[in-house]
Backbone as a ProteinNet text record, in pm:
[ID]
protein_1_A
[PRIMARY]
MKKTSFNGYNRNICIDVSLGGVSLLQDLLSEDNVSFHYPAETWEEVIRHGGQLMVDAGFTDPSYTEAMVEVVREMGPYIVLAPGLAMPHARPEHGAKRVGTALVTLEKPLNFGSPDNDPVSVALFLCAPNKDEHIQLLTDIATLFEDEEFLDAAVEFESIDDVQAFLAEHLDEQ
[TERTIARY]
15629.4	15546.8	15428	15411.8	15300.7	15184.1	15064.8	14944.7	14845.6	14762.3	14654.3	14525.6	14417.1	14288.3	14182.3	14077.1	13962.8	13841.1	13728.3	13604.2	13536.5	13510.1	13425.5	13283.9	13197.8	13059.2	13054.4	13039.6	13037.4	13167.9	13277.8	13406.5	13511.7	13603.9	13718.2	13841.3	13921.2	14039.5	14161.3	14251	14374	14489.7	14582.7	14690	14822.4	14923.1	15057.7	15111.3	15145.6	15195	15344.3	15415.4	15558.9	15638.8	15577.5	15643	15759.3	15753.2	15861.6	15869.3	15977.1	15994.7	15934.7	15932.3	15882.4	15730.6	15675.5	15531.3	15469.6	15390.8	15321	15221.6	15160.2	15063.3	15129.2	15249.9	15321.8	15348.1	15384.2	15412.8	15288.3	15173.8	15051	14976.4	14987.7	14914.3	14991.5	14919.5	14978.7	14874.9	14913.4	14822.4	14695.8	14707.4	14596.1	14489.7	14522	14423.8	14398.4	14409.5	14369	14273.7	14184.2	14087.5	14066.4	14080.4	14073.2	13946.4	13882.6	13763.8	13651.2	13628.8	13526	13387.4	13304.4	13174	13060.1	13076.1	12972.9	12856.5	12740.4	12619.7	12578.4	12627.8	12591.4	12713.9	12702.6	12811	12831.6	12724.1	12734.7	12816.9	12798.7	12879.4	13027.3	13056.4	13195.6	13254.9	13182.4	13232.9	13247.2	13150.9	13159.6	13277.8	13300.3	13412.1	13546.2	13564.8	13688.9	13706.5	13594.9	13600.9	13647.5	13599.8	13642.5	13791.8	13840.3	13984.7	14064.2	14014.9	14085.4	14074	13959.7	13944.7	14043	14044.8	14133.1	14281.5	14315.3	14453.9	14489.8	14390.3	14415.3	14414	14370.2	14365.7	14245.3	14133.2	14008.2	13932	13835.2	13734.8	13618.4	13531.8	13413.9	13323.5	13324	13241.5	13281.1	13406	13452.1	13382.3	13366.1	13296.7	13153.7	13086.1	12948	12942.1	13039.8	13043.4	13064.4	13147	13166.5	13035.8	12959.6	12830.8	12734	12727	12632.7	12662.2	12789.1	12822.7	12780.7	12789.5	12743.8	12590.9	12525.2	12378.6	12335	12406.5	12370.3	12413.2	12532.5	12589.5	12589	12552.9	12556.1	12693.3	12714	12834.8	12957.2	12979.8	13093.9	13227.3	13227.6	13351.5	13397.2	13311.2	13349.1	13416.4	13549.4	13626.2	13674.6	13673.9	13722.2	13648.5	13645.3	13575.2	13625	13531.7	13563.9	13630.2	13658.8	13739.6	13668.5	13663	13603.6	13707.2	13693.5	13781	13694.6	13641.3	13560.8	13644.1	13583.5	13647.8	13542.8	13581.3	13493.4	13578.7	13516.5	13588.1	13674.2	13787.5	13878.7	13813.2	13727.9	13668.2	13568.9	13541.4	13448.6	13515.4	13640.3	13702.5	13834.1	13897.4	14029.1	14133.7	14213.3	14317.3	14452.1	14481.3	14608.2	14590.3	14685	14677.2	14672.4	14576.5	14563.1	14485.4	14486.3	14419.5	14383.2	14299.4	14265.9	14231.8	14251.5	14221.9	14127.5	14016.4	13920.6	13895.2	13923.1	13883.7	13758	13671.1	13541.5	13535.2	13462.9	13440.8	13370.3	13272.9	13204.2	13182	13191.1	13171.1	13030.5	13023.4	12896.3	12865.6	12738.8	12696.4	12687.8	12751.2	12745.4	12647.9	12597.1	12506.3	12571.6	12692.7	12763.1	12739.4	12665.9	12636.6	12760.6	12863.8	12984.3	13087.7	13093.5	13206.4	13170.6	13042.7	13002	13026.4	13040.6	13042.9	13182.7	13186.1	13310.4	13364.3	13493.8	13562.8	13664.1	13709.3	13815.1	13780.6	13794.9	13777.6	13906.7	13959.3	14080.6	14041.3	14044.1	13995.3	14103	14059.4	14150.1	14100.5	14192.4	14159.2	14280.8	14253.4	14359.9	14302.7	14383.3	14333.4	14312.5	14366.3	14341.7	14359.4	14324.6	14322.4	14461	14563.9	14698.3	14782.9	14756.1	14845.4	14828.9	14733.6	14708.7	14752.2	14821.5	14855	14936.6	15039.2	15120.2	15038.4	14955.3	14871	14773.2	14712.2	14620	14691.3	14815.4	14896.3	14919.2	14953.3	14972.2	14843.3	14731.7	14603.3	14567.7	14588	14558.7	14644	14769.4	14857.3	14803.7	14759.2	14702.8	14575.8	14487.2	14360	14380.8	14490.6	14522.3	14590.9	14650.9	14725.5	14628.4	14637.8	14546.3	14558	14669.3	14689.6	14636.9	14609.7	14577.3	14450.8	14342.2	14216.6	14229.4	14285.6	14302.6	14392.6	14499.2	14590.7	14524.8	14455.3	14398.1	14294.7	14213.2	14111.8	14175.2	14300.9	14373.1	14461.4	14476.4	14559.8	14510.1	14604.5	14573	14639.9	14737.8	14812.2	14869.2	14913	14977.5	15104.9	15169.9	15290.1	15257.4	15142.8	15100.1	15079.1	15013.9	14986.8	15118.1	15206.7	15332.7	15419.9	15420.2	15499.1	15445.4	15313.2	15254	15285.9	15268.6	15294.5	15441.7	15531.5	15673.3	15707.7	15649	15675.9	15609.2	15485.9	15408.4	15414.1	15433.9	15444.6	15586.4	15682.7	15822.1	15847.5	15755.2	15773	15729.3	15683	15641.1	15756
7973.6	7925.4	8019	8074.1	8164.5	8085.3	8110.1	8045.1	8152.2	8120.7	8209.5	8130.8	8196.5	8128.5	8228.1	8176.6	8259.3	8170.1	8229.3	8154.2	8159.8	8045.4	8033.8	8009.6	7976.1	7949	7814.9	7817.6	7698.1	7619.7	7683.6	7616.1	7711.1	7656.8	7733.4	7669.6	7748.5	7697.3	7756.8	7671.3	7716.6	7649.1	7729.2	7677.1	7733.1	7648.3	7692.8	7765.5	7893.8	7970.6	7998.3	7915.4	7936.1	7832.2	7772.4	7665.7	7715.1	7838.1	7893.3	7828	7855.9	7795.5	7879.6	7823.3	7892	7897.9	8008.6	8024.7	7944.7	7845.2	7767	7853.9	7947.5	8036.7	8115.1	8164.3	8236	8145.4	8021.6	7928.5	7895.6	7887.8	7844.5	7956	8079.1	8188.7	8238.9	8249.9	8300.5	8385.9	8442.9	8526.6	8449.9	8317.7	8234.8	8206.3	8221.3	8187.8	8301.9	8423.7	8542.6	8625.7	8694.8	8780.3	8904.2	9020.1	9145.4	9222.1	9275	9360.7	9291	9165.3	9086.7	9143.1	9163.7	9229	9132.4	9054.8	8958.9	9029.8	8968.5	9018.4	8930.3	8804	8710.5	8631.5	8573.2	8488.4	8368	8318.2	8202.4	8235.7	8353.8	8395.5	8400.9	8448.8	8455.7	8315.5	8223.2	8086	8020.2	8038.2	7977.2	8035	8164.8	8227.2	8174.2	8175.6	8122.9	7974.6	7901.9	7759.5	7735.1	7816.4	7801.8	7832.8	7930.1	7958.5	7835.4	7764.8	7645.6	7530.3	7518	7417	7446.6	7572	7611.3	7591.7	7606.1	7588.2	7440.5	7352.6	7209.7	7161.5	7245.3	7206.4	7118.8	7140.2	7070.2	7030.2	6943	6912.1	7008.4	7025	7111.4	7070.1	6943.1	6896.4	6963.7	7005.2	7072.6	7207.7	7278.2	7407.4	7388.5	7289	7261.7	7225.7	7148.6	7110.4	7232.6	7328.9	7451	7527.2	7536.9	7605.8	7530.9	7400.4	7319.7	7323.7	7322.2	7321.5	7452.9	7563.4	7690.9	7691.5	7636.9	7627	7543.1	7433.9	7341.6	7390.7	7445.5	7479.1	7627.7	7709.8	7853.2	7910.6	8036.3	8109	8085.5	7960.4	7930	7962.4	7979.8	8010.2	8154	8239.2	8378.1	8377.6	8367.1	8339.3	8462.3	8574.6	8698.5	8814	8930	9042.3	9068.6	9059.2	9088.1	8976.1	8864.2	8758.5	8623.4	8558.6	8425.1	8326.2	8201.3	8094.2	7978.1	7990.8	7882.4	7755.4	7642.9	7513.4	7404.1	7282.4	7166	7047.9	6934.6	6813.7	6762.8	6703.1	6655.5	6561.8	6474.3	6373.7	6431.7	6561.8	6623.8	6679.7	6640.9	6680	6753.7	6753.3	6816.4	6722.6	6774.8	6695.2	6709.1	6830.8	6858.7	6984.5	7013.7	7133.3	7254.5	7343.9	7461	7571.9	7685.8	7803.8	7896.8	7991	8100.4	8220.9	8338.7	8462.9	8545.6	8589.4	8675.8	8797.1	8916.6	9039.3	9090.8	9153.1	9193.4	9341.9	9372.2	9511.5	9588.4	9522.9	9581.2	9470.8	9503.3	9402.4	9341.9	9210.6	9137.4	9070.2	9059.5	8983.5	8835.7	8754.3	8609.5	8550.3	8633.3	8585.3	8567.6	8619.2	8608.7	8734.2	8722.6	8841.7	8908.6	8831	8886.4	8938.8	8881.2	8910.6	8965.3	8983.6	9047	9196.8	9261.1	9207.4	9157.1	9069.2	9008.3	9088.1	9115.6	9185.3	9096.7	8992.1	8905.7	8760.4	8674.9	8530.6	8460.8	8382.4	8305.5	8158.2	8091.8	7955	7854.1	7736.1	7631.2	7496.7	7412.8	7273.5	7187.1	7061.8	6964.3	6825.1	6734.6	6600.9	6513.5	6556.1	6484.9	6582.4	6540.4	6631.9	6669.3	6603	6629.2	6721	6726.3	6796	6947.6	7001.9	7145.4	7225.5	7164.5	7232.2	7358.8	7354	7474.3	7583	7545.5	7644.7	7706.2	7625.3	7675.3	7765.7	7732.5	7816.6	7954.2	7957.1	8084.5	8166.4	8100.7	8170.8	8225.4	8146	8192	8313.7	8311.4	8425	8550.5	8536.3	8651.5	8701.7	8610.3	8650.5	8720.4	8689	8754.3	8890.1	8909.6	9031.9	9148.4	9249.8	9363.8	9441.7	9430.6	9503.9	9430.1	9299	9219.1	9265.4	9283.1	9318.8	9451.1	9551.5	9681.5	9671.4	9594.1	9578.2	9499.2	9391.8	9302.3	9372.5	9457.8	9524.9	9623.2	9657.7	9747.4	9673.3	9541.3	9466.1	9488.1	9509.1	9526.9	9421.3	9350.9	9254.1	9145.4	9036.9	8929.6	8981.2	9080.3	9137.9	9203.4	9271.2	9330.9	9222.7	9113.5	9002.6	8942.7	8911.3	8846.3	8935.3	9065.5	9157.1	9158.8	9163.8	9162.8	9031	8920.1	8789.2	8775.4	8819.9	8810.3	8886	9001.2	9083.2	9028.5	8983.1	8948.9	8802.5	8711.9	8571.8	8536.1	8614.8	8592.2	8619.5	8695	8732.2	8622.8	8507.4	8397.6	8355.3
14777.5	14669	14653	14535.3	14508.7	14451.3	14502.2	14449.5	14410.9	14314.8	14277.4	14279.2	14308.4	14304	14263.4	14204.3	14170.6	14168.5	14194.1	14197.1	14062.6	14007.4	13889.9	13939.1	13852.2	13887.2	13958.5	14090.8	14174.4	14172.2	14140.5	14138.8	14194.4	14269.6	14315	14254.9	14186.9	14120.4	14190.6	14235.1	14299.4	14227.7	14179.9	14096.5	14145.4	14154.5	14185.6	14063.3	14079.9	13965.9	13975.1	14049.2	14063.3	13985.3	13884	13810.9	13725.6	13678.5	13598.8	13461.8	13389.2	13258.3	13148	13029.8	12911.6	12916.3	12875.1	12873.5	12758.8	12794.9	12694	12619.6	12689.5	12626.3	12512.6	12535.2	12429.8	12309.8	12336.2	12228	12146.1	12211.5	12144.7	12072	12120.6	12056	11933.8	11822.8	11699.2	11627.9	11519.1	11441.3	11400.9	11389.2	11343.3	11449.6	11576.2	11678.9	11777.9	11726.6	11803.1	11717.4	11783.8	11714.7	11800.9	11739.7	11814.3	11780.9	11884.8	11872	11795.3	11828.3	11759.8	11791.8	11689.1	11708.9	11744.5	11849.3	11890.5	11958.3	11946.9	12014.6	12131.5	12134	12240.6	12285.4	12405.5	12455	12363.5	12305.9	12218.3	12092.9	12037.6	11921.9	11957.9	12077.3	12122.6	12127.5	12189.5	12202.9	12066	11979	11845.4	11765.1	11779.7	11708.4	11760.2	11891.8	11949.2	11921.8	11926	11894.5	11752.4	11658.3	11519.8	11504.6	11579.7	11576.8	11620.3	11723.2	11770.8	11669.9	11605	11499.4	11386	11341.5	11230.9	11264.6	11392.4	11435.2	11454.5	11444.1	11460.1	11603.5	11696.4	11837.6	11869.8	11799.4	11832.2	11706.8	11726.7	11625.5	11646.2	11546.2	11563.2	11680.5	11714.7	11826.6	11958.4	11970.6	12092.7	12107.8	11998	12001.2	12049.4	11993.7	12035.3	12183.6	12230.2	12371.6	12461.6	12417.9	12498.3	12511.9	12405.2	12408.8	12500.5	12484.3	12562.7	12712.1	12748.4	12891.1	12957.5	12885.9	12942.5	12952.5	12853.3	12860.9	12980.5	13005	13112.7	13250.5	13261.5	13391.8	13424.2	13328.3	13351.2	13319.6	13354.5	13312.4	13402.2	13440.8	13526.6	13459.4	13327.6	13254.7	13275.3	13332.6	13359.8	13497.1	13493.9	13615	13689.9	13624	13685.8	13617.1	13680.3	13616.9	13474.9	13379.3	13240.1	13162.9	13228.5	13166.8	13170.3	13054	13044.3	12992	13035.6	12989	12938.1	12816.6	12760.7	12739.6	12773.9	12758.4	12768.5	12735.9	12747.4	12792.1	12808	12848.7	12732.9	12762.8	12658.6	12557.5	12604.3	12515.7	12414.8	12424.5	12331.1	12205.6	12182.5	12055.9	12066.3	12183.1	12194.9	12133.8	12042.7	11977.2	12047.1	12092.7	12161.2	12244.7	12328.9	12411.6	12319.9	12346.1	12261.9	12328.4	12263.2	12315.6	12201	12231.1	12139.3	12225.1	12171.2	12241.4	12156.5	12218.3	12149.9	12238.4	12185	12254.4	12185	12261	12207.5	12175.7	12070.9	12031.8	12143.7	12206	12321	12424	12552.5	12656.8	12649.6	12680	12674.3	12807.4	12838	12954.9	12919.7	13002.4	12988	13089.9	13180.1	13283.8	13419.3	13436.2	13563.5	13645.8	13754.7	13834.2	13892.7	13919.3	13982.1	13883.6	13762.7	13674.9	13537.1	13507.7	13381.6	13389.1	13274.5	13138.9	13102	13002.9	12955.7	12837.7	12842.1	12733.1	12662	12733.1	12681.3	12710.3	12608.5	12626.8	12586.6	12678.8	12654.9	12661.8	12547.3	12533.4	12570.5	12611.9	12657.5	12606.8	12561.8	12531.8	12560.7	12593.9	12618.1	12594.5	12541.6	12512.2	12635.5	12749.4	12875.3	12990.8	13109.1	13223.3	13275.4	13229.7	13282.1	13194.8	13065.5	12973.2	12969.6	13041.1	13029.8	13151.6	13245.6	13371.3	13348.9	13265.7	13242.9	13175	13077.8	13010.7	13110.3	13193.8	13294.7	13395	13424.7	13512.8	13450.5	13321.4	13251.4	13250.5	13222.8	13218.7	13356.7	13460.2	13596.1	13632.5	13591.6	13617.9	13548.8	13426	13354.1	13420.7	13457.9	13516.9	13651.2	13718.1	13845.5	13823.9	13708.2	13676.2	13654.8	13737.8	13731.8	13600.9	13530.9	13406.4	13283.2	13296.1	13178.2	13106.9	13177.5	13111.6	13036.4	13102.4	13036.7	12913.8	12926.2	12812.9	12699.8	12735.5	12633.9	12546.3	12604.5	12522.8	12423.9	12445.5	12354.9	12255.1	12269.3	12174.8	12032.8	11941.6	11799.9	11712.7	11768.5	11688.6	11778.4	11715.3	11790.3	11856.3	11795.3	11856.3	11990.1	11999.3	12126.2	12231.9	12191	12282.4	12331.2	12238.4	12274.5	12363.3	12336.9	12420.2	12563.7	12578	12712.4	12783.3	12714.8	12775.9	12815.9	12730.5	12760.6	12887.8	12903.2	13021.5	13147	13136.6	13254.8	13294.4	13201.2	13238.6	13277.1	13231	13266.1	13414.2	13478.3	13619.2	13714.9	13663.9	13750.2	13836.1
[MASK]
++++++++++++++++++++++++++++++++++++++++++++++++++++++++++++++++++++++++++++++++++++++++++++++++++++++++++++++++++++++++++++++++++++++++++++++++++++++++++++++++++++++++++++++

């Protein structure tokens, strides 16, 4: 059984990544909820942009975006889980309608305030209507964050086809 773990801000996440099956991340990411080389100036702009992608895709209400911003203000940059990689999210009751995600790559890396993992180049958003329905998606994300090639590849993505090709190759190896 293969496990992966990484330290977030005051949190340790350990996930079994040997579940196999179809990649939920591949199913959820589409041209409508990815953004490449986004020209943000602050971490808040990144979160608001990705949050809007999830609203537009029908995954969340606008209140979820506000909750993602507020939780970082209150708890600090715990969403920066690995060097260069952030996973913005909020509690289900703050407006998550169904399991969903969005991907935002940045035009230039930004500091989110994480001494260990800044600057951030890629944000992979997560939402779920309850604490149980997102396990497979979280497993896919953990696998990517552990993959040494993901950050370098993600900053070069130009299209959803690039994203899907990388995911097909790297998540299929679970």
